[in-house]
C-alpha positions, 0 to 999 in steps of 0.5 A: 815159276811154279816149277821153280818154287817146287824145285826150291822147296825140295832143295830147301828140305834137302839141305837141312836134312843133310845138315842134321846128318852132320851134327855132333850128337854129343854137342846137341845133347849138351845144348850146343847145336850151333852150325858150322862156319859157312864154306867159303866156296859155296856162296861164291859158286852161288853168286856165279850161278846167279850171275850166269843165269841172269845174263842167260835170261836177258840174252835170250829175250833181247838178242838170242830169242830168234826161236820166237816168243815161246822159246824165250818164255821157256828160257826165262822159266829155266833160267829162273829155276837155276837162279833160285838154286843159286840163291839157295847156295848164298842164303847161309852166308847172307844169314851169317852176315845178318848176324854180324850186322845185327850187333848194332840193333836193339837187344830183342833184335840183336838176339834174334839176328844172332840166333837166326845166323847161329841156327842156319840149319833151321833158318835156311829152309824157312828163308828159302821157302819164303824166297822161292814163294815171293820170287815166283810172285814177283815174276808173275806179278811183273808179267801180269802188270805189264801185260795189263798195261799193254792191253790198256794202251792198246785198248780202243773203245768201240763206241761211246761210253755207256752205249750198247750194241746188239749184233744181228745176223745177216737177214735176221729179223729184229722183232725178237730182239725188240720184244725182249727190250720192251719186256726187260729194258723198256727205257732203252732206245734202239736205233737200227744200223745197216751197211751197204750189202757188198761194201767190204766183208759182210759177216755171215753173208753167203749169197746163193750160187747163180743169184744176182747181187747188186754192188756199189763202189766209190770211183776215185778220180782216174779209176775206171769202172773195171778197176773199181770192181776189180775185187770181183770176177775170176781173179785173173786180173790183178786188183788195183788197190788205190781204186778199190777203197770204199764199197765194191767188195773192198777187203781193206779197212774203212771200206764199208758204207754204213747206213744209220739214222741221224739220231743214232750217229749224233748220239755217239759222234761229235758232228758239226752242223755242216756234217748234219746238213750234208746228210740231211741233203742226201749227201755222204760223209767220207773218211778218204779225202781222195775220193772227193772231187769238187765236193762230190763222190761218184759211185758206180753201181752194177750187178753181178751174177754169183758164180757156181761150180760150172760158171766162175763169177764174171765182172759186174755189169755197170748199171748207173753212175751217181754223183753224191754230195760229200764231206770229209770228216775229221777221223781223229774227232770221230774216235768211236767210229768203227774202223771198218766203216769209211762212209755214212749215209742216212737210210732215206738216202740209201733207199733213194739211190737204190743201194742194197742194205743189210742190217748190221746191229742195233745201237742201244742208248739209255736216257741217263747216258749209261746202260745199267749193268742190271739191264745188260744182264737181264737182256743177255739172259733172254736174247739168243746167243747170236744177239748178245749185247755188248756195253762199252764200259772202258778197259776192264782189268780181268787179271785183278782177281787172279792176282789177288788170289796169288798175293793172298796165297803167297802172303799166307805161305810167308806167314806160315813159314815164318811162324813155323821157324819162330816156333821151332826157335822158341822151342829150342831156346826154352833154356835161354828164355828161362835164364833170361827170366831168372836174371830179370828179363821181363815178358816184354823182352821175351816177346820182343825176341820172338817177334824179332825172330819172325820179323827177321826170317819173313823180311829177309826171305821176302827181300831176297825173294823180290831181288831174285824174282825181279830178274825173270819178271823184267825179262818176261816183259820182252816176249809179252809186251814188245809186240803189239798193235796201234789201236787206231790203225790196227797195224802191227808195231814193235815197241820197247818192253813195257815194264810195270812193277806192282810196288804197292802189292809187293810192299804189302806182302814184304812189309805187311806180312812180316809185321803181322808174323811178328805181331802173332809171335809177340802174342803167342809167347807164354806169360811165364817161361817153364823154369827147370832146375839145373842138376849138379 
């Protein structure tokens, strides 16, 4: 769109230059510098170009974008440039139409619209520059607003609002982290959270070759020990997915066994009394109901020797079977539960069962329910880079500052273009202003004419820019928002495009800025026009 704005500006500067070259010098010196009638074929050609470019843009993003998202975006950008060029060809005819429609307006606006239509060589570049700016702003703002809405819909809170987490590296001692909290945030409470070491993928885990590794896996009814440990070995045998679901090196979601205190779990999760009692009695809470049989889950523990370059890894040697009381949780109620976790046990239960445990992170809570932003900043400044604390504060719109800058710059450009056009118009119409003053026109009338000039140019350019920018702006939502993922299951999904048009912001530019330009033009009119004596 920036390329589109640059191209439009160059064309906007070229058109009046060619128009000036065709002016009748004698008529200009005599004060009769009105433009010629608009060629009938020019607006028709412009309308055809706009229609074809609009069709090409939407076709590329709906039916013809088999080249992928990047190709669709390039086609939209190229089509937007052609669309603006077509609009430039239509502007002179639209200005002439505005002049004819303005005959029913009040005197200041009637004179302003007629002068704008009469001096199309001066008005067209200003309107074109405003149109190109607002068209680029409209397209970018629609794309940004739609993308922000998609990210908001796909946002999934990792844990309870106002709570925090400090990630721990594998095997890392948390003493330095606790020391930083005692110094800079003594009111915040820390609760260690671990996972059974082999359950799923452990970030940063890299056991030494040749060492022994204890493994744990839940045994679904009907699955053999070998099928439970199917994720291990040399990979010569296929993995039975239904049997490798919890622990035992499972690479799937909801496969980790989390080890946490009852206090840390209840601080973020709406647990029932029965679920609390199961944990206190040495039981486990699970997500997958197919793992439970008669109120118990059977876990298989084993020991495997990590493979080396000379000896590939072998299947684990089963060391024991353990039946643990289990209760199936309501996954919808546990909305803040980690998507990677499929079971929860207390630390004393993991110790009693002899399961290998690896620290994962520290749960951070505040007695007030919300961790202060000042404490978060202070801690992150003094914690190691691998121990950064993250606080859940809900969805954050990171694009608001960029959009604010874009709208501010666009509003400033619209204001400058409309005021320059008004200044040129008032300079050219000094004789007319003097004549109006001579026949009794008040300063109020002359100020109204100046304000009308600024209002007509700015409002017309803004409305045309919004209309032109809507086409690429809506089209770009296809490659931006039709592909996403389910925030709960994390599965890739396809959806209809999310189209969000920031009407409030566009109205602020297209209504507020023209009114501001009109107000400034009103104030800038001289108290008394410069009177000249007509020579006989």
